[in-house]
C-alpha positions in Angstrom: 245.7 182.5 210.2 248.3 184.6 208.3 251.0 186.0 210.5 251.0 189.8 211.0 247.5 190.2 209.7 245.6 193.3 210.8 242.1 194.6 210.4 241.7 198.1 209.1 238.9 200.4 207.9 238.6 200.4 204.1 238.9 203.6 202.1 238.5 204.6 198.4 242.2 204.0 198.0 241.5 200.3 198.3 239.1 200.3 195.4 241.5 198.7 192.8 242.1 195.7 195.1 238.4 195.5 196.1 237.6 195.2 192.4 240.1 192.4 191.9 239.0 190.4 194.9 235.3 190.8 193.9 236.0 189.6 190.3 237.9 186.5 191.5 235.6 185.7 194.4 232.3 186.2 192.5 233.1 185.6 188.8 229.4 184.8 187.9 227.7 187.6 189.8 225.5 190.1 188.0 227.8 193.1 188.8 230.9 191.2 187.7 229.3 190.6 184.3 228.8 194.4 184.0 232.6 194.8 184.1 235.3 196.4 186.2 233.9 199.9 186.1 230.6 198.7 187.4 232.3 196.9 190.3 234.3 200.0 191.1 231.3 202.2 191.1 229.4 199.8 193.4 232.1 199.7 196.0 232.7 203.4 195.7 229.0 203.9 196.6 229.4 201.6 199.6 232.5 203.4 200.7 231.4 207.0 200.1 227.6 207.0 200.1 225.4 208.3 202.9 225.8 205.2 205.2 226.3 206.4 208.7 225.8 203.0 210.2 228.0 201.1 207.8 230.8 198.8 208.7 233.7 198.5 206.2 236.8 196.5 207.1 239.6 194.6 205.4 242.1 192.1 206.6 245.6 193.2 205.6 248.9 191.4 205.7 251.9 193.8 205.3 249.5 196.3 203.7 248.2 193.7 201.2 244.4 193.4 201.3 243.4 189.7 201.6 239.7 190.0 202.2 237.0 192.4 203.1 233.6 192.7 204.8 230.9 195.3 204.4 228.1 195.2 207.0 225.9 197.2 209.3 222.9 199.1 208.0 223.4 200.7 204.6 221.2 203.4 203.2 219.8 201.6 200.1 223.0 199.8 199.1 221.5 198.3 195.9 218.8 200.8 195.1 221.0 203.8 195.8 223.7 202.4 193.5 221.2 201.8 190.7 219.8 205.3 191.1 223.1 207.0 191.1 224.4 204.9 188.1 221.2 204.4 186.1 222.6 206.0 183.0 225.8 204.0 183.2 224.0 200.7 183.6 221.5 201.6 180.8 224.5 202.3 178.6 226.1 198.9 179.5 222.9 197.1 178.6 222.5 198.9 175.3 226.1 198.0 174.3 225.8 194.5 175.7 222.2 193.4 174.9 222.9 189.8 176.0 222.5 191.1 179.6 218.7 191.3 179.0 218.6 187.5 178.3 220.7 186.7 181.4 218.2 185.5 184.1 220.6 186.3 187.0 221.2 189.9 185.7 217.4 190.4 185.3 216.7 189.1 188.8 219.3 191.4 190.4 218.2 194.5 188.6 214.5 193.8 189.3 215.2 193.2 192.9 217.3 196.4 193.1 214.6 198.6 191.7 212.0 196.9 193.9 214.0 197.8 196.9 214.5 201.4 195.7 210.7 201.7 195.1 209.9 200.2 198.5 212.3 202.6 200.3 210.8 205.6 198.5 207.3 204.4 199.6 208.3 203.7 203.2 209.7 207.1 204.1 208.7 208.6 207.4 205.9 206.7 209.2 205.1 203.7 207.0 204.7 200.2 208.5 208.0 199.0 206.9 210.0 201.9 208.2 208.6 201.4 211.8 209.3 197.7 211.7 212.9 198.3 210.7 213.4 200.8 213.5 211.8 198.5 216.0 213.7 195.4 214.9 217.1 196.5 213.7 219.3 193.9 212.2 223.0 194.1 211.4 223.4 193.0 207.8 226.4 191.4 206.1 226.2 192.9 202.7 229.4 191.6 201.2 232.3 189.4 202.4 235.0 188.0 200.3 238.4 186.5 200.5 240.9 186.4 197.7 240.9 182.8 196.4 244.7 182.6 196.8 244.2 182.8 200.5 241.2 180.5 201.1 241.4 178.2 204.1 243.6 180.5 206.2 240.9 181.8 208.5 240.4 185.2 206.8 236.6 184.9 206.4 236.2 183.7 210.0 238.3 186.6 211.3 236.2 189.1 209.4 232.9 187.6 210.5 234.0 187.6 214.1 235.0 191.3 213.8 231.6 192.1 212.3 229.7 190.2 215.0 231.7 192.1 217.7 230.8 195.4 216.1 227.1 194.4 216.0 227.1 193.5 219.6 228.9 196.7 220.6 226.2 198.7 218.7 223.5 196.9 220.5 222.1 194.8 217.7 220.2 191.7 218.7 220.4 190.0 215.3 222.4 189.7 212.1 221.3 188.7 208.6 222.8 187.9 205.2 221.9 186.4 201.9 223.9 183.6 200.2 223.4 181.6 197.1 221.7 178.4 198.2 223.8 176.4 195.8 227.1 177.8 197.3 227.4 174.9 199.6 230.8 175.9 200.8 229.7 179.3 201.9 226.5 177.9 203.5 228.5 175.4 205.5 230.9 178.2 206.5 228.1 180.3 207.9 226.4 177.4 209.7 229.7 176.6 211.3 229.6 180.1 212.8 226.2 179.6 214.3 224.0 181.1 211.5 220.7 179.5 210.7 218.6 179.3 207.5 215.4 181.4 207.5 212.7 179.7 205.5 209.6 181.2 204.0 206.7 178.7 203.6 209.2 175.9 204.3 211.3 177.1 201.3 214.8 178.5 201.8 215.8 181.3 199.4 219.2 182.0 200.9 218.5 184.3 203.8 220.4 183.4 207.0 220.2 184.9 210.5 222.1 184.8 213.7 220.8 185.9 217.1 223.2 187.9 219.3 223.8 188.3 223.0 224.4 192.0 223.4 227.0 193.4 225.8 
């Protein structure tokens, strides 16, 4: 662990560094391929959007941001971002038509709009809405460490802080999604007690961890 490290709440003032860390940690992600402005808009939405149950922390060393974690329960993290920035994203696709032929980009956009549509349809008393209220789960939406500081315990420190927050809030379970081919990340989560959740004996990257509430 880096000496003098300190966990702090993230603010919009941290956006430039968040963008840099995201780009270096996830060079092949769909949002990275959309460019720096898209990344900035995404994290600005996570920081300033209507997310009363959100958890946004960073690990700092002498005021230098080394890694971050966004968790909790976000109000349509992906769908809300797409809705708020639909014209920007459409413009990016029009000026960069190769996005349309990128399977990863198509998959992320399709999933985002599916979530947005599902949320609109599940307002008030729908089955989905009641299930989410009855079985709340603390999600890890994004966690990243600057590659220059890998292996120094930053990710573990952030995950422990997120788990403590979830327990304090009374959550009984946590969930996240990871690229199944990111074996390093999968091994990291498994080492912290996370388990793969399979659907019809097939694992699509969803992992969960049961908690003992305090």
